[in-house]
A tleap script that builds the chain and sets N, CA, C and O, in Angstrom:
source leaprc.protein.ff14SB
mol = sequence {
  NMET THR ASP THR ASP ARG LYS ILE ALA ASP
  ALA THR LYS ALA ALA ARG ASP ALA ALA ASP
  ARG VAL ALA GLY THR THR GLU ALA ALA ALA
  GLU ASP VAL SER GLU VAL VAL GLY ASP THR
  ALA ARG GLU THR ALA ASP VAL ILE SER ASP
  GLY ALA SER ASP VAL LYS GLU GLN VAL ALA
  GLU VAL VAL GLY ASP VAL ILE ASN ASP VAL
  ARG ALA ALA ALA SER ASP ALA THR GLU ALA
  ILE SER ALA GLN ALA LYS GLU ALA LEU SER
  GLY ALA ARG SER ALA ALA ASP GLU GLY VAL
  THR TYR VAL GLN ALA ARG TYR ARG GLU SER
  PRO GLY LEU VAL ILE ALA VAL GLY ILE ALA
  ALA LEU ILE GLY VAL ALA VAL VAL VAL ARG
  ALA ILE PHE ARG CARG
}
set mol.1.N position { 6.882 23.300 86.364 }
set mol.1.CA position { 7.389 23.708 85.104 }
set mol.1.C position { 7.549 25.216 85.134 }
set mol.1.O position { 6.721 25.969 85.646 }
set mol.2.N position { 8.643 25.592 84.564 }
set mol.2.CA position { 8.929 27.006 84.590 }
set mol.2.C position { 8.280 27.667 83.391 }
set mol.2.O position { 7.796 27.027 82.457 }
set mol.3.N position { 8.301 28.951 83.473 }
set mol.3.CA position { 7.697 29.747 82.408 }
set mol.3.C position { 8.424 29.494 81.085 }
set mol.3.O position { 7.784 29.456 80.034 }
set mol.4.N position { 9.698 29.328 81.116 }
set mol.4.CA position { 10.489 29.077 79.910 }
set mol.4.C position { 10.152 27.704 79.356 }
set mol.4.O position { 10.016 27.523 78.146 }
set mol.5.N position { 10.021 26.740 80.258 }
set mol.5.CA position { 9.676 25.393 79.787 }
set mol.5.C position { 8.304 25.396 79.113 }
set mol.5.O position { 8.076 24.728 78.105 }
set mol.6.N position { 7.377 26.195 79.729 }
set mol.6.CA position { 6.048 26.274 79.139 }
set mol.6.C position { 6.085 26.918 77.762 }
set mol.6.O position { 5.398 26.474 76.842 }
set mol.7.N position { 6.869 27.939 77.628 }
set mol.7.CA position { 6.974 28.617 76.329 }
set mol.7.C position { 7.598 27.687 75.291 }
set mol.7.O position { 7.186 27.673 74.131 }
set mol.8.N position { 8.596 26.910 75.718 }
set mol.8.CA position { 9.226 25.950 74.794 }
set mol.8.C position { 8.220 24.875 74.413 }
set mol.8.O position { 8.136 24.487 73.247 }
set mol.9.N position { 7.453 24.389 75.390 }
set mol.9.CA position { 6.450 23.355 75.120 }
set mol.9.C position { 5.365 23.892 74.191 }
set mol.9.O position { 4.921 23.217 73.263 }
set mol.10.N position { 4.943 25.164 74.478 }
set mol.10.CA position { 3.919 25.769 73.618 }
set mol.10.C position { 4.454 25.982 72.193 }
set mol.10.O position { 3.751 25.754 71.209 }
set mol.11.N position { 5.703 26.419 72.114 }
set mol.11.CA position { 6.316 26.633 70.792 }
set mol.11.C position { 6.464 25.314 70.053 }
set mol.11.O position { 6.226 25.224 68.848 }
set mol.12.N position { 6.871 24.273 70.818 }
set mol.12.CA position { 7.024 22.941 70.206 }
set mol.12.C position { 5.665 22.439 69.716 }
set mol.12.O position { 5.537 21.903 68.616 }
set mol.13.N position { 4.644 22.634 70.580 }
set mol.13.CA position { 3.297 22.190 70.196 }
set mol.13.C position { 2.811 22.980 68.982 }
set mol.13.O position { 2.216 22.415 68.064 }
set mol.14.N position { 3.062 24.261 68.983 }
set mol.14.CA position { 2.644 25.100 67.855 }
set mol.14.C position { 3.387 24.680 66.584 }
set mol.14.O position { 2.806 24.640 65.499 }
set mol.15.N position { 4.670 24.371 66.732 }
set mol.15.CA position { 5.457 23.929 65.573 }
set mol.15.C position { 4.936 22.592 65.057 }
set mol.15.O position { 4.818 22.378 63.851 }
set mol.16.N position { 4.619 21.676 66.016 }
set mol.16.CA position { 4.077 20.369 65.610 }
set mol.16.C position { 2.722 20.543 64.920 }
set mol.16.O position { 2.460 19.922 63.889 }
set mol.17.N position { 1.871 21.384 65.489 }
set mol.17.CA position { 0.559 21.637 64.875 }
set mol.17.C position { 0.728 22.231 63.474 }
set mol.17.O position { 0.037 21.837 62.534 }
set mol.18.N position { 1.645 23.174 63.350 }
set mol.18.CA position { 1.895 23.793 62.037 }
set mol.18.C position { 2.436 22.754 61.057 }
set mol.18.O position { 2.051 22.726 59.888 }
set mol.19.N position { 3.347 21.889 61.558 }
set mol.19.CA position { 3.909 20.837 60.698 }
set mol.19.C position { 2.817 19.856 60.286 }
set mol.19.O position { 2.771 19.413 59.139 }
set mol.20.N position { 1.927 19.515 61.244 }
set mol.20.CA position { 0.809 18.614 60.921 }
set mol.20.C position { -0.117 19.245 59.888 }
set mol.20.O position { -0.568 18.576 58.958 }
set mol.21.N position { -0.405 20.561 60.061 }
set mol.21.CA position { -1.262 21.245 59.088 }
set mol.21.C position { -0.589 21.294 57.714 }
set mol.21.O position { -1.233 21.075 56.688 }
set mol.22.N position { 0.734 21.589 57.708 }
set mol.22.CA position { 1.476 21.625 56.438 }
set mol.22.C position { 1.468 20.238 55.795 }
set mol.22.O position { 1.276 20.110 54.586 }
set mol.23.N position { 1.678 19.195 56.615 }
set mol.23.CA position { 1.677 17.831 56.097 }
set mol.23.C position { 0.295 17.471 55.541 }
set mol.23.O position { 0.186 16.875 54.469 }
set mol.24.N position { -0.747 17.836 56.270 }
set mol.24.CA position { -2.109 17.557 55.809 }
set mol.24.C position { -2.428 18.304 54.528 }
set mol.24.O position { -3.003 17.746 53.594 }
set mol.25.N position { -2.043 19.588 54.494 }
set mol.25.CA position { -2.283 20.394 53.300 }
set mol.25.C position { -1.483 19.857 52.118 }
set mol.25.O position { -1.980 19.791 50.994 }
set mol.26.N position { -0.238 19.475 52.387 }
set mol.26.CA position { 0.611 18.923 51.323 }
set mol.26.C position { 0.040 17.608 50.814 }
set mol.26.O position { 0.030 17.352 49.610 }
set mol.27.N position { -0.436 16.774 51.735 }
set mol.27.CA position { -1.033 15.493 51.346 }
set mol.27.C position { -2.289 15.719 50.507 }
set mol.27.O position { -2.488 15.046 49.496 }
set mol.28.N position { -3.129 16.652 50.917 }
set mol.28.CA position { -4.353 16.958 50.168 }
set mol.28.C position { -4.007 17.514 48.793 }
set mol.28.O position { -4.626 17.158 47.790 }
set mol.29.N position { -2.998 18.400 48.762 }
set mol.29.CA position { -2.582 18.970 47.474 }
set mol.29.C position { -2.013 17.883 46.572 }
set mol.29.O position { -2.271 17.870 45.368 }
set mol.30.N position { -1.239 16.971 47.154 }
set mol.30.CA position { -0.661 15.872 46.375 }
set mol.30.C position { -1.766 14.975 45.815 }
set mol.30.O position { -1.695 14.528 44.670 }
set mol.31.N position { -2.785 14.718 46.634 }
set mol.31.CA position { -3.910 13.908 46.149 }
set mol.31.C position { -4.645 14.623 45.016 }
set mol.31.O position { -5.020 14.004 44.020 }
set mol.32.N position { -4.844 15.927 45.179 }
set mol.32.CA position { -5.510 16.707 44.132 }
set mol.32.C position { -4.690 16.689 42.841 }
set mol.32.O position { -5.226 16.485 41.752 }
set mol.33.N position { -3.383 16.905 42.987 }
set mol.33.CA position { -2.508 16.896 41.812 }
set mol.33.C position { -2.525 15.505 41.171 }
set mol.33.O position { -2.585 15.378 39.948 }
set mol.34.N position { -2.471 14.467 42.009 }
set mol.34.CA position { -2.501 13.095 41.499 }
set mol.34.C position { -3.789 12.829 40.734 }
set mol.34.O position { -3.778 12.206 39.672 }
set mol.35.N position { -4.905 13.312 41.289 }
set mol.35.CA position { -6.196 13.152 40.618 }
set mol.35.C position { -6.222 13.867 39.274 }
set mol.35.O position { -6.644 13.315 38.258 }
set mol.36.N position { -5.753 15.127 39.302 }
set mol.36.CA position { -5.737 15.928 38.073 }
set mol.36.C position { -4.826 15.279 37.033 }
set mol.36.O position { -5.191 15.181 35.861 }
set mol.37.N position { -3.647 14.838 37.457 }
set mol.37.CA position { -2.708 14.196 36.531 }
set mol.37.C position { -3.313 12.908 35.985 }
set mol.37.O position { -3.221 12.625 34.790 }
set mol.38.N position { -3.932 12.129 36.871 }
set mol.38.CA position { -4.571 10.882 36.423 }
set mol.38.C position { -5.678 11.151 35.419 }
set mol.38.O position { -5.769 10.482 34.389 }
set mol.39.N position { -6.531 12.144 35.724 }
set mol.39.CA position { -7.616 12.494 34.806 }
set mol.39.C position { -7.058 12.990 33.474 }
set mol.39.O position { -7.529 12.613 32.400 }
set mol.40.N position { -6.044 13.846 33.575 }
set mol.40.CA position { -5.429 14.382 32.353 }
set mol.40.C position { -4.796 13.265 31.541 }
set mol.40.O position { -4.904 13.247 30.315 }
set mol.41.N position { -4.139 12.337 32.217 }
set mol.41.CA position { -3.509 11.206 31.512 }
set mol.41.C position { -4.577 10.356 30.814 }
set mol.41.O position { -4.393 9.942 29.669 }
set mol.42.N position { -5.697 10.099 31.510 }
set mol.42.CA position { -6.770 9.322 30.890 }
set mol.42.C position { -7.354 10.042 29.675 }
set mol.42.O position { -7.568 9.440 28.622 }
set mol.43.N position { -7.609 11.350 29.843 }
set mol.43.CA position { -8.154 12.134 28.736 }
set mol.43.C position { -7.179 12.172 27.557 }
set mol.43.O position { -7.578 12.059 26.398 }
set mol.44.N position { -5.888 12.334 27.880 }
set mol.44.CA position { -4.872 12.353 26.825 }
set mol.44.C position { -4.829 11.004 26.109 }
set mol.44.O position { -4.733 10.953 24.882 }
set mol.45.N position { -4.900 9.920 26.867 }
set mol.45.CA position { -4.902 8.583 26.270 }
set mol.45.C position { -6.128 8.398 25.381 }
set mol.45.O position { -6.040 7.812 24.302 }
set mol.46.N position { -7.280 8.906 25.847 }
set mol.46.CA position { -8.496 8.812 25.024 }
set mol.46.C position { -8.348 9.611 23.734 }
set mol.46.O position { -8.734 9.143 22.663 }
set mol.47.N position { -7.792 10.813 23.833 }
set mol.47.CA position { -7.598 11.659 22.644 }
set mol.47.C position { -6.635 10.969 21.672 }
set mol.47.O position { -6.870 10.941 20.464 }
set mol.48.N position { -5.547 10.412 22.219 }
set mol.48.CA position { -4.575 9.722 21.360 }
set mol.48.C position { -5.221 8.510 20.706 }
set mol.48.O position { -5.013 8.250 19.521 }
set mol.49.N position { -6.009 7.767 21.487 }
set mol.49.CA position { -6.693 6.590 20.937 }
set mol.49.C position { -7.658 6.986 19.825 }
set mol.49.O position { -7.717 6.343 18.777 }
set mol.50.N position { -8.419 8.063 20.073 }
set mol.50.CA position { -9.350 8.539 19.039 }
set mol.50.C position { -8.593 8.996 17.798 }
set mol.50.O position { -8.998 8.715 16.670 }
set mol.51.N position { -7.485 9.705 18.023 }
set mol.51.CA position { -6.669 10.166 16.894 }
set mol.51.C position { -6.104 8.996 16.118 }
set mol.51.O position { -6.073 9.021 14.888 }
set mol.52.N position { -5.654 7.967 16.829 }
set mol.52.CA position { -5.118 6.781 16.153 }
set mol.52.C position { -6.211 6.088 15.344 }
set mol.52.O position { -5.965 5.606 14.239 }
set mol.53.N position { -7.410 6.044 15.898 }
set mol.53.CA position { -8.531 5.441 15.160 }
set mol.53.C position { -8.837 6.241 13.897 }
set mol.53.O position { -9.088 5.670 12.836 }
set mol.54.N position { -8.813 7.562 14.021 }
set mol.54.CA position { -9.070 8.416 12.859 }
set mol.54.C position { -8.002 8.203 11.793 }
set mol.54.O position { -8.308 8.091 10.606 }
set mol.55.N position { -6.740 8.149 12.232 }
set mol.55.CA position { -5.641 7.934 11.277 }
set mol.55.C position { -5.794 6.567 10.623 }
set mol.55.O position { -5.582 6.424 9.419 }
set mol.56.N position { -6.156 5.578 11.405 }
set mol.56.CA position { -6.346 4.224 10.870 }
set mol.56.C position { -7.441 4.225 9.802 }
set mol.56.O position { -7.289 3.610 8.747 }
set mol.57.N position { -8.535 4.914 10.080 }
set mol.57.CA position { -9.630 4.995 9.113 }
set mol.57.C position { -9.186 5.726 7.853 }
set mol.57.O position { -9.525 5.313 6.744 }
set mol.58.N position { -8.429 6.809 8.016 }
set mol.58.CA position { -7.951 7.566 6.856 }
set mol.58.C position { -7.005 6.726 6.014 }
set mol.58.O position { -7.075 6.746 4.785 }
set mol.59.N position { -6.116 5.985 6.674 }
set mol.59.CA position { -5.180 5.119 5.941 }
set mol.59.C position { -5.956 4.046 5.195 }
set mol.59.O position { -5.647 3.747 4.041 }
set mol.60.N position { -6.957 3.466 5.838 }
set mol.60.CA position { -7.767 2.443 5.186 }
set mol.60.C position { -8.468 3.007 3.949 }
set mol.60.O position { -8.544 2.346 2.914 }
set mol.61.N position { -8.979 4.235 4.066 }
set mol.61.CA position { -9.642 4.868 2.920 }
set mol.61.C position { -8.662 5.108 1.782 }
set mol.61.O position { -8.974 4.850 0.620 }
set mol.62.N position { -7.470 5.606 2.121 }
set mol.62.CA position { -6.468 5.888 1.089 }
set mol.62.C position { -6.030 4.599 0.412 }
set mol.62.O position { -5.909 4.547 -0.812 }
set mol.63.N position { -5.792 3.557 1.205 }
set mol.63.CA position { -5.384 2.267 0.628 }
set mol.63.C position { -6.494 1.727 -0.269 }
set mol.63.O position { -6.222 1.211 -1.353 }
set mol.64.N position { -7.727 1.841 0.173 }
set mol.64.CA position { -8.858 1.397 -0.648 }
set mol.64.C position { -8.924 2.159 -1.963 }
set mol.64.O position { -9.166 1.571 -3.017 }
set mol.65.N position { -8.707 3.477 -1.898 }
set mol.65.CA position { -8.710 4.288 -3.120 }
set mol.65.C position { -7.585 3.880 -4.057 }
set mol.65.O position { -7.779 3.790 -5.269 }
set mol.66.N position { -6.401 3.632 -3.490 }
set mol.66.CA position { -5.257 3.219 -4.322 }
set mol.66.C position { -5.542 1.878 -4.983 }
set mol.66.O position { -5.254 1.689 -6.165 }
set mol.67.N position { -6.105 0.950 -4.223 }
set mol.67.CA position { -6.428 -0.369 -4.789 }
set mol.67.C position { -7.447 -0.222 -5.913 }
set mol.67.O position { -7.317 -0.862 -6.956 }
set mol.68.N position { -8.453 0.611 -5.707 }
set mol.68.CA position { -9.448 0.835 -6.755 }
set mol.68.C position { -8.825 1.467 -7.990 }
set mol.68.O position { -9.162 1.100 -9.115 }
set mol.69.N position { -7.908 2.427 -7.782 }
set mol.69.CA position { -7.218 3.061 -8.912 }
set mol.69.C position { -6.383 2.044 -9.679 }
set mol.69.O position { -6.367 2.048 -10.910 }
set mol.70.N position { -5.686 1.168 -8.948 }
set mol.70.CA position { -4.858 0.139 -9.596 }
set mol.70.C position { -5.744 -0.820 -10.387 }
set mol.70.O position { -5.414 -1.202 -11.510 }
set mol.71.N position { -6.861 -1.202 -9.796 }
set mol.71.CA position { -7.788 -2.110 -10.501 }
set mol.71.C position { -8.311 -1.455 -11.784 }
set mol.71.O position { -8.377 -2.088 -12.838 }
set mol.72.N position { -8.678 -0.188 -11.674 }
set mol.72.CA position { -9.190 0.521 -12.844 }
set mol.72.C position { -8.119 0.623 -13.923 }
set mol.72.O position { -8.396 0.414 -15.104 }
set mol.73.N position { -6.885 0.947 -13.510 }
set mol.73.CA position { -5.784 1.046 -14.479 }
set mol.73.C position { -5.504 -0.303 -15.117 }
set mol.73.O position { -5.262 -0.383 -16.322 }
set mol.74.N position { -5.535 -1.369 -14.315 }
set mol.74.CA position { -5.305 -2.708 -14.859 }
set mol.74.C position { -6.420 -3.094 -15.832 }
set mol.74.O position { -6.165 -3.707 -16.868 }
set mol.75.N position { -7.635 -2.736 -15.494 }
set mol.75.CA position { -8.760 -3.026 -16.381 }
set mol.75.C position { -8.627 -2.270 -17.694 }
set mol.75.O position { -8.852 -2.825 -18.769 }
set mol.76.N position { -8.257 -0.986 -17.594 }
set mol.76.CA position { -8.057 -0.179 -18.804 }
set mol.76.C position { -6.931 -0.752 -19.658 }
set mol.76.O position { -7.044 -0.819 -20.882 }
set mol.77.N position { -5.851 -1.160 -19.011 }
set mol.77.CA position { -4.713 -1.730 -19.748 }
set mol.77.C position { -5.118 -3.033 -20.422 }
set mol.77.O position { -4.738 -3.290 -21.564 }
set mol.78.N position { -5.884 -3.849 -19.719 }
set mol.78.CA position { -6.352 -5.118 -20.297 }
set mol.78.C position { -7.231 -4.864 -21.513 }
set mol.78.O position { -7.107 -5.547 -22.530 }
set mol.79.N position { -8.112 -3.886 -21.408 }
set mol.79.CA position { -8.979 -3.556 -22.542 }
set mol.79.C position { -8.165 -3.054 -23.729 }
set mol.79.O position { -8.434 -3.414 -24.875 }
set mol.80.N position { -7.165 -2.216 -23.442 }
set mol.80.CA position { -6.322 -1.681 -24.518 }
set mol.80.C position { -5.517 -2.802 -25.182 }
set mol.80.O position { -5.404 -2.847 -26.407 }
set mol.81.N position { -4.962 -3.703 -24.373 }
set mol.81.CA position { -4.188 -4.826 -24.918 }
set mol.81.C position { -5.087 -5.726 -25.746 }
set mol.81.O position { -4.698 -6.185 -26.820 }
set mol.82.N position { -6.285 -5.977 -25.246 }
set mol.82.CA position { -7.239 -6.821 -25.981 }
set mol.82.C position { -7.597 -6.190 -27.325 }
set mol.82.O position { -7.645 -6.877 -28.345 }
set mol.83.N position { -7.846 -4.891 -27.322 }
set mol.83.CA position { -8.184 -4.202 -28.572 }
set mol.83.C position { -7.016 -4.255 -29.551 }
set mol.83.O position { -7.215 -4.471 -30.747 }
set mol.84.N position { -5.791 -4.057 -29.046 }
set mol.84.CA position { -4.614 -4.113 -29.920 }
set mol.84.C position { -4.404 -5.526 -30.465 }
set mol.84.O position { -4.036 -5.700 -31.627 }
set mol.85.N position { -4.641 -6.532 -29.620 }
set mol.85.CA position { -4.478 -7.913 -30.071 }
set mol.85.C position { -5.504 -8.251 -31.155 }
set mol.85.O position { -5.183 -8.914 -32.141 }
set mol.86.N position { -6.732 -7.791 -30.963 }
set mol.86.CA position { -7.767 -8.037 -31.974 }
set mol.86.C position { -7.400 -7.353 -33.289 }
set mol.86.O position { -7.577 -7.922 -34.366 }
set mol.87.N position { -6.895 -6.145 -33.191 }
set mol.87.CA position { -6.498 -5.408 -34.391 }
set mol.87.C position { -5.336 -6.108 -35.092 }
set mol.87.O position { -5.318 -6.217 -36.318 }
set mol.88.N position { -4.361 -6.584 -34.304 }
set mol.88.CA position { -3.216 -7.290 -34.887 }
set mol.88.C position { -3.662 -8.592 -35.554 }
set mol.88.O position { -3.182 -8.938 -36.634 }
set mol.89.N position { -4.578 -9.308 -34.908 }
set mol.89.CA position { -5.099 -10.558 -35.489 }
set mol.89.C position { -5.843 -10.266 -36.781 }
set mol.89.O position { -5.709 -11.001 -37.759 }
set mol.90.N position { -6.621 -9.205 -36.788 }
set mol.90.CA position { -7.341 -8.828 -38.003 }
set mol.90.C position { -6.362 -8.493 -39.129 }
set mol.90.O position { -6.548 -8.895 -40.278 }
set mol.91.N position { -5.309 -7.744 -38.769 }
set mol.91.CA position { -4.290 -7.396 -39.768 }
set mol.91.C position { -3.567 -8.634 -40.279 }
set mol.91.O position { -3.279 -8.734 -41.472 }
set mol.92.N position { -3.270 -9.583 -39.385 }
set mol.92.CA position { -2.589 -10.816 -39.800 }
set mol.92.C position { -3.488 -11.644 -40.705 }
set mol.92.O position { -3.026 -12.202 -41.700 }
set mol.93.N position { -4.752 -11.725 -40.368 }
set mol.93.CA position { -5.689 -12.473 -41.223 }
set mol.93.C position { -5.783 -11.835 -42.606 }
set mol.93.O position { -5.778 -12.523 -43.626 }
set mol.94.N position { -5.867 -10.519 -42.616 }
set mol.94.CA position { -5.949 -9.805 -43.883 }
set mol.94.C position { -4.699 -10.053 -44.725 }
set mol.94.O position { -4.788 -10.309 -45.926 }
set mol.95.N position { -3.525 -9.975 -44.074 }
set mol.95.CA position { -2.263 -10.210 -44.801 }
set mol.95.C position { -2.194 -11.646 -45.309 }
set mol.95.O position { -1.752 -11.892 -46.432 }
set mol.96.N position { -2.633 -12.596 -44.478 }
set mol.96.CA position { -2.620 -14.000 -44.902 }
set mol.96.C position { -3.573 -14.209 -46.080 }
set mol.96.O position { -3.241 -14.910 -47.037 }
set mol.97.N position { -4.743 -13.606 -46.007 }
set mol.97.CA position { -5.699 -13.722 -47.120 }
set mol.97.C position { -5.124 -13.140 -48.404 }
set mol.97.O position { -5.266 -13.727 -49.476 }
set mol.98.N position { -4.468 -11.970 -48.292 }
set mol.98.CA position { -3.851 -11.354 -49.467 }
set mol.98.C position { -2.731 -12.238 -50.016 }
set mol.98.O position { -2.570 -12.374 -51.228 }
set mol.99.N position { -1.950 -12.842 -49.093 }
set mol.99.CA position { -0.872 -13.741 -49.521 }
set mol.99.C position { -1.407 -14.965 -50.236 }
set mol.99.O position { -0.867 -15.376 -51.263 }
set mol.100.N position { -2.461 -15.546 -49.700 }
set mol.100.CA position { -3.064 -16.729 -50.337 }
set mol.100.C position { -3.612 -16.347 -51.706 }
set mol.100.O position { -3.446 -17.080 -52.681 }
set mol.101.N position { -4.265 -15.192 -51.768 }
set mol.101.CA position { -4.807 -14.730 -53.052 }
set mol.101.C position { -3.678 -14.521 -54.058 }
set mol.101.O position { -3.816 -14.881 -55.227 }
set mol.102.N position { -2.574 -13.947 -53.617 }
set mol.102.CA position { -1.422 -13.708 -54.510 }
set mol.102.C position { -0.852 -15.038 -54.991 }
set mol.102.O position { -0.582 -15.207 -56.180 }
set mol.103.N position { -0.668 -15.987 -54.060 }
set mol.103.CA position { -0.103 -17.296 -54.444 }
set mol.103.C position { -1.046 -18.015 -55.397 }
set mol.103.O position { -0.595 -18.631 -56.362 }
set mol.104.N position { -2.348 -17.945 -55.140 }
set mol.104.CA position { -3.294 -18.595 -56.053 }
set mol.104.C position { -3.226 -17.986 -57.453 }
set mol.104.O position { -3.275 -18.696 -58.458 }
set mol.105.N position { -3.114 -16.652 -57.499 }
set mol.105.CA position { -3.013 -15.989 -58.808 }
set mol.105.C position { -1.733 -16.405 -59.517 }
set mol.105.O position { -1.763 -16.672 -60.718 }
set mol.106.N position { -0.626 -16.468 -58.816 }
set mol.106.CA position { 0.646 -16.896 -59.422 }
set mol.106.C position { 0.587 -18.363 -59.837 }
set mol.106.O position { 1.130 -18.747 -60.873 }
set mol.107.N position { -0.078 -19.178 -59.016 }
set mol.107.CA position { -0.177 -20.604 -59.336 }
set mol.107.C position { -0.955 -20.810 -60.632 }
set mol.107.O position { -0.625 -21.678 -61.439 }
set mol.108.N position { -1.982 -20.005 -60.814 }
set mol.108.CA position { -2.764 -20.108 -62.034 }
set mol.108.C position { -1.919 -19.743 -63.251 }
set mol.108.O position { -2.040 -20.350 -64.315 }
set mol.109.N position { -1.053 -18.728 -63.071 }
set mol.109.CA position { -0.209 -18.293 -64.181 }
set mol.109.C position { 0.924 -19.283 -64.437 }
set mol.109.O position { 1.223 -19.614 -65.584 }
set mol.110.N position { 1.552 -19.755 -63.351 }
set mol.110.CA position { 2.725 -20.598 -63.527 }
set mol.110.C position { 2.818 -21.570 -62.345 }
set mol.110.O position { 3.491 -21.271 -61.358 }
set mol.111.N position { 2.162 -22.710 -62.430 }
set mol.111.CA position { 2.137 -23.646 -61.312 }
set mol.111.C position { 3.517 -24.224 -60.991 }
set mol.111.O position { 3.815 -24.470 -59.822 }
set mol.112.N position { 4.332 -24.436 -61.960 }
set mol.112.CA position { 5.665 -25.011 -61.729 }
set mol.112.C position { 6.539 -24.080 -60.906 }
set mol.112.O position { 7.264 -24.517 -60.012 }
set mol.113.N position { 6.466 -22.811 -61.212 }
set mol.113.CA position { 7.274 -21.833 -60.469 }
set mol.113.C position { 6.840 -21.768 -59.008 }
set mol.113.O position { 7.685 -21.711 -58.114 }
set mol.114.N position { 5.553 -21.777 -58.760 }
set mol.114.CA position { 5.040 -21.704 -57.385 }
set mol.114.C position { 5.456 -22.950 -56.607 }
set mol.114.O position { 5.843 -22.863 -55.442 }
set mol.115.N position { 5.375 -24.111 -57.262 }
set mol.115.CA position { 5.770 -25.353 -56.596 }
set mol.115.C position { 7.272 -25.320 -56.294 }
set mol.115.O position { 7.689 -25.736 -55.213 }
set mol.116.N position { 8.073 -24.842 -57.216 }
set mol.116.CA position { 9.522 -24.769 -57.005 }
set mol.116.C position { 9.860 -23.800 -55.874 }
set mol.116.O position { 10.724 -24.099 -55.050 }
set mol.117.N position { 9.195 -22.648 -55.818 }
set mol.117.CA position { 9.437 -21.683 -54.739 }
set mol.117.C position { 9.012 -22.282 -53.405 }
set mol.117.O position { 9.693 -22.077 -52.400 }
set mol.118.N position { 7.911 -23.012 -53.369 }
set mol.118.CA position { 7.435 -23.666 -52.141 }
set mol.118.C position { 8.437 -24.687 -51.642 }
set mol.118.O position { 8.734 -24.735 -50.448 }
set mol.119.N position { 8.972 -25.519 -52.559 }
set mol.119.CA position { 9.966 -26.528 -52.175 }
set mol.119.C position { 11.235 -25.837 -51.672 }
set mol.119.O position { 11.822 -26.271 -50.681 }
set mol.120.N position { 11.658 -24.770 -52.345 }
set mol.120.CA position { 12.850 -24.037 -51.913 }
set mol.120.C position { 12.641 -23.436 -50.520 }
set mol.120.O position { 13.559 -23.429 -49.699 }
set mol.121.N position { 11.452 -22.942 -50.261 }
set mol.121.CA position { 11.156 -22.369 -48.943 }
set mol.121.C position { 11.200 -23.455 -47.872 }
set mol.121.O position { 11.741 -23.221 -46.791 }
set mol.122.N position { 10.646 -24.635 -48.144 }
set mol.122.CA position { 10.684 -25.747 -47.197 }
set mol.122.C position { 12.117 -26.183 -46.916 }
set mol.122.O position { 12.474 -26.450 -45.769 }
set mol.123.N position { 12.935 -26.255 -47.956 }
set mol.123.CA position { 14.342 -26.641 -47.787 }
set mol.123.C position { 15.058 -25.576 -46.945 }
set mol.123.O position { 15.848 -25.914 -46.064 }
set mol.124.N position { 14.788 -24.306 -47.211 }
set mol.124.CA position { 15.403 -23.225 -46.431 }
set mol.124.C position { 15.022 -23.301 -44.962 }
set mol.124.O position { 15.875 -23.125 -44.092 }
set mol.125.N position { 13.769 -23.557 -44.678 }
set mol.125.CA position { 13.303 -23.677 -43.297 }
set mol.125.C position { 13.968 -24.878 -42.637 }
set mol.125.O position { 14.407 -24.792 -41.490 }
set mol.126.N position { 14.045 -26.007 -43.360 }
set mol.126.CA position { 14.675 -27.205 -42.806 }
set mol.126.C position { 16.141 -26.952 -42.484 }
set mol.126.O position { 16.625 -27.398 -41.444 }
set mol.127.N position { 16.857 -26.247 -43.355 }
set mol.127.CA position { 18.276 -25.943 -43.115 }
set mol.127.C position { 18.423 -25.051 -41.877 }
set mol.127.O position { 19.316 -25.280 -41.062 }
set mol.128.N position { 17.582 -24.063 -41.727 }
set mol.128.CA position { 17.642 -23.159 -40.567 }
set mol.128.C position { 17.344 -23.933 -39.276 }
set mol.128.O position { 18.035 -23.755 -38.272 }
set mol.129.N position { 16.324 -24.783 -39.304 }
set mol.129.CA position { 15.958 -25.555 -38.125 }
set mol.129.C position { 17.081 -26.505 -37.753 }
set mol.129.O position { 17.424 -26.638 -36.579 }
set mol.130.N position { 17.648 -27.159 -38.738 }
set mol.130.CA position { 18.760 -28.106 -38.498 }
set mol.130.C position { 19.960 -27.365 -37.909 }
set mol.130.O position { 20.616 -27.885 -37.006 }
set mol.131.N position { 20.253 -26.180 -38.394 }
set mol.131.CA position { 21.378 -25.389 -37.892 }
set mol.131.C position { 21.120 -24.970 -36.433 }
set mol.131.O position { 22.037 -24.952 -35.612 }
set mol.132.N position { 19.918 -24.649 -36.142 }
set mol.132.CA position { 19.576 -24.244 -34.775 }
set mol.132.C position { 19.737 -25.419 -33.812 }
set mol.132.O position { 20.280 -25.258 -32.719 }
set mol.133.N position { 19.266 -26.597 -34.215 }
set mol.133.CA position { 19.330 -27.751 -33.328 }
set mol.133.C position { 20.751 -28.311 -33.200 }
set mol.133.O position { 21.047 -28.978 -32.208 }
set mol.134.N position { 21.618 -28.067 -34.147 }
set mol.134.CA position { 23.017 -28.528 -34.041 }
set mol.134.C position { 23.769 -27.735 -32.980 }
set mol.134.O position { 24.685 -28.267 -32.351 }
set mol.135.N position { 23.414 -26.512 -32.774 }
set mol.135.CA position { 24.096 -25.676 -31.782 }
set mol.135.C position { 23.531 -25.998 -30.466 }
set mol.135.O position { 23.944 -25.423 -29.459 }
savepdb mol mol.pdb
quit
C-alpha cells in the first residue's frame, strides 16, 4: 500500500469514526429530546386533566347554586301566590256575606220584590247559557 492509499484509508476511517460519533451523539440527543418531550407531554396532559377537573367542579357548584336559587324563587313565588289566594278568598267570603246580609234585609222589607229579582236573574242566566250552547 502506498502512502497515498494509507492516507486515504486513514481519512476514510477518520470520517467513518466521526460519522459514527455524530450518529451516536445524534441518537443520544434524539433519545433525550424524546424523553423530555414525552415527560412534558405527560405533565401537560396531567395539568390539562387537573384543570378540566377543576372546571368541572366549578361548573357543578355554579349549577347547584342556580338550582338552589330557582328553588328559593319558586318557593317564594308559591308563598306569595298562596297569600294572595287566601286574601282573595277572604275578600270573596266577606263580599258574599255582605251580599247575603243585603238580600236578607231587602227580603224582610219586600219579599215579593226579592223573589221577582231572583226569578229574573235565573231567567237571565238560563238565556245566556242557552245562547252559549246554541253556538
